[in-house]
C-alpha positions as CSV (number, residue, x, y, z in Angstrom):
1,M,-11.8,-48.7,42.1
2,A,-14.8,-50.7,41.2
3,D,-14.7,-53.6,38.8
4,I,-17.7,-52.4,36.5
5,R,-17.5,-48.6,34.5
6,S,-19.9,-46.0,36.1
7,K,-22.2,-44.4,33.7
8,G,-22.9,-40.2,33.7
9,I,-23.0,-37.7,31.4
10,L,-20.2,-34.6,31.0
11,E,-21.9,-31.5,32.3
12,K,-19.2,-29.1,32.1
13,W,-16.0,-29.0,30.2
14,F,-13.0,-26.3,30.6
15,E,-11.0,-26.6,27.5
16,D,-8.7,-25.1,28.1
17,K,-7.7,-26.1,30.8
18,G,-8.4,-29.6,30.3
19,F,-10.9,-30.7,32.6
20,G,-14.7,-30.9,33.2
21,F,-17.4,-32.7,35.5
22,I,-19.3,-35.7,35.4
23,T,-22.9,-36.0,36.5
24,S,-23.0,-39.6,37.0
25,E,-26.4,-41.9,36.5
26,H,-26.8,-44.1,39.1
27,T,-25.9,-41.4,42.4
28,N,-26.5,-38.2,40.7
29,T,-23.5,-36.7,42.2
30,T,-20.6,-34.7,40.1
31,I,-17.6,-36.1,39.6
32,F,-14.3,-34.7,38.6
33,I,-12.7,-35.3,35.2
34,H,-9.2,-34.9,33.9
35,I,-8.0,-34.8,30.0
36,S,-5.8,-37.1,31.1
37,S,-8.3,-39.6,32.3
38,F,-9.1,-40.2,28.4
39,D,-7.2,-42.5,26.2
40,K,-4.4,-40.0,24.2
41,N,-5.6,-42.0,20.8
42,I,-9.3,-40.6,21.3
43,S,-10.4,-39.3,17.9
44,R,-11.7,-35.9,19.1
45,R,-11.6,-34.4,22.3
46,P,-14.9,-34.3,25.0
47,K,-18.1,-32.3,24.4
48,V,-21.0,-31.0,27.0
49,G,-23.8,-33.5,26.5
50,D,-21.4,-36.4,25.8
51,T,-21.6,-39.8,27.8
52,I,-19.2,-40.9,29.7
53,F,-18.0,-44.6,31.0
54,Y,-15.6,-43.9,34.2
55,Y,-14.2,-45.8,36.9
56,S,-14.1,-44.1,40.0
57,Q,-10.8,-43.4,41.8
58,T,-10.5,-40.8,45.2
59,D,-7.6,-39.3,45.0
60,A,-4.9,-37.8,48.0
61,E,-7.9,-35.5,49.3
62,G,-10.7,-37.8,49.5
63,K,-11.9,-36.7,46.4
64,I,-13.8,-38.9,44.3
65,Q,-13.0,-39.2,40.7
66,A,-13.1,-40.9,37.0
67,V,-10.3,-42.6,35.0
68,D,-9.7,-44.5,32.9
69,A,-13.0,-43.1,30.6
70,V,-14.0,-43.9,27.5
71,I,-16.3,-41.7,25.3
72,E,-19.5,-43.5,23.7
73,G,-20.0,-44.1,20.5
74,V,-16.0,-42.4,20.5
75,S,-13.6,-44.7,18.2
76,L,-10.4,-45.2,19.6
77,L,-7.5,-44.2,16.4
78,D,-5.5,-47.4,16.0
79,E,-1.8,-46.6,16.6
80,T,-0.9,-46.9,12.9
81,T,-3.4,-44.4,12.4
82,Y,-2.3,-41.9,15.2
83,S,1.3,-42.7,14.0
84,H,0.4,-41.4,10.5
85,Q,-1.7,-38.1,11.5
86,K,1.4,-37.1,14.2
87,R,3.8,-38.1,11.1
88,K,1.8,-35.8,8.9
89,L,1.2,-33.1,11.5
90,N,5.7,-32.8,12.4
91,K,5.9,-33.2,8.9
92,R,3.9,-29.9,7.9
93,N,5.3,-27.9,11.1
94,R,8.4,-28.9,9.3
95,K,7.3,-27.3,6.2
96,N,6.4,-24.1,7.7
97,S,10.1,-24.0,9.7
98,L,11.6,-24.2,6.7
99,K,9.2,-21.8,4.9
100,S,10.5,-19.6,7.8
101,T,13.5,-19.9,7.8
102,F,13.7,-19.3,4.1
103,M,12.1,-16.5,4.3
104,I,14.6,-14.5,6.7
105,M,16.9,-15.7,4.6
106,L,15.8,-14.0,2.1
107,L,14.8,-10.8,4.4
108,I,18.4,-11.0,5.5
109,I,20.4,-11.4,2.2
110,G,17.2,-7.9,0.5
111,I,18.6,-6.1,3.5
112,G,22.4,-6.8,3.1
113,G,22.0,-5.9,-0.7
114,F,20.2,-2.7,0.1
115,A,23.2,-1.6,2.5
116,F,26.4,-3.1,0.0
117,T,24.3,-0.8,-2.9
118,R,24.0,2.0,-0.4
119,I,27.0,2.1,0.5
120,E,28.9,1.1,-2.9
121,S,26.7,4.7,-3.8
122,G,27.7,6.9,-1.7
123,T,25.1,6.8,1.0
124,T,25.4,5.9,4.3
125,L,23.3,4.9,7.1
126,L,22.1,6.7,10.2
127,S,20.4,5.8,13.4
128,I,18.6,8.1,14.9
129,S,16.3,7.0,17.6
130,G,16.4,3.1,16.7
131,V,15.4,4.8,12.6
132,K,17.6,4.1,9.6
133,I,17.9,6.8,7.8
134,A,19.8,7.1,3.9
135,K,21.5,9.9,4.1
136,K,24.0,11.0,0.7
137,A,27.7,11.2,2.1
138,P,28.7,14.6,1.2
139,Q,30.5,14.9,-2.3
140,K,33.8,17.3,-3.2
141,Q,32.7,19.8,-5.2
142,Q,35.3,19.4,-8.3
143,S,36.0,22.8,-9.6
144,V,36.3,23.2,-13.6
145,S,37.7,26.6,-12.7
146,N,41.3,27.5,-12.7
147,F,41.3,28.5,-9.1
148,R,43.4,27.3,-6.5
149,C,43.4,27.3,-2.4
150,D,46.7,28.8,-2.5
151,G,46.8,30.4,1.0
152,R,44.9,33.6,0.2
153,T,41.9,34.4,2.8
154,R,40.9,37.9,1.9
155,C,38.9,39.9,-0.1
156,T,41.8,42.6,-1.2
157,E,43.6,39.0,-2.5
158,M,40.7,38.6,-4.9
159,R,41.0,39.1,-8.7
160,S,36.9,39.0,-9.2
161,C,33.1,37.4,-7.9
162,K,33.5,34.3,-9.4
163,E,37.0,33.9,-7.6
164,A,36.1,34.9,-4.2
165,L,32.3,32.2,-4.5
166,F,35.1,29.5,-5.1
167,F,37.7,30.4,-2.5
168,L,35.0,30.7,-0.1
169,Q,33.2,27.1,-1.1
170,N,36.3,25.3,-1.0
171,C,39.1,26.7,1.0
172,P,39.2,26.9,4.9
173,N,39.8,29.9,7.0
174,T,38.4,32.9,4.6
175,K,37.5,35.7,5.6
176,M,35.5,37.0,3.1
177,D,32.1,36.5,4.2
178,G,31.0,39.0,7.1
179,D,27.7,39.1,7.4
180,R,27.8,34.9,6.6
181,D,25.2,35.0,3.9
182,G,27.0,33.0,1.5
183,V,28.2,36.0,-0.8
184,P,31.7,37.1,-0.7
185,C,33.4,40.3,-1.2
186,E,29.8,42.5,-1.4
187,R,32.2,45.7,-1.2
188,Q,34.7,45.1,-3.6
189,W,33.0,42.5,-6.4
190,C,30.0,40.5,-6.1
191,K,27.6,43.8,-5.6
C-alpha cells in the first residue's frame, strides 16, 4: 500500500450491489471500489461524481482495488452521533414491531370473539375449499300442536291433513308422500 492517497472520480456506482469504479486522476485507469472500503461512520453513501481519496491495493487475483477510502467533503459521524442514530433506528423498529404484534393480537381476539358468538348462537363455521362460510345450525322445530310421533307412518292412520303434515315433517319412516312433493296424503286429507 502506498503512503500517499490517490485521488479519483467515482464514475459508476451500483447501490444495490455496494460497489463501483473510480477513474484515477493521475493514471486515468479504472479501479474497483467496494462499500467496505469506506469507514462505517460516513454520513452518506457514495454517489457518481464524488471525488474519492483512497489507497491502492492489489488483491489475490492481481487486480488493483481501492481501500481505506474517503469521500471529499463528506464527514464522518462521530461515535456518539452514530450510536444515537443507531439507537433511534432500533427504537423505531421496536415500536413498529410492537404495533404489528398488537394488531395481530387484536385480529386474533376479534376472530376468536366472532367464532365464539357464532357458536353460542347456534351457527357453525364450515370450511369449503379453504373458504370459511357461516351456516345456521338446523334447529329442531318445536310443535305447538297436540300431535306426537307414536309410530304411525301411513295415511290411513291419520285423522287430518294437519296431523299428516306434522308426521311427515317431524317423524321418521313415514310413508305418506309417494310423489315426494312435500304434501302428504293427497288422496285422503290434503287435497
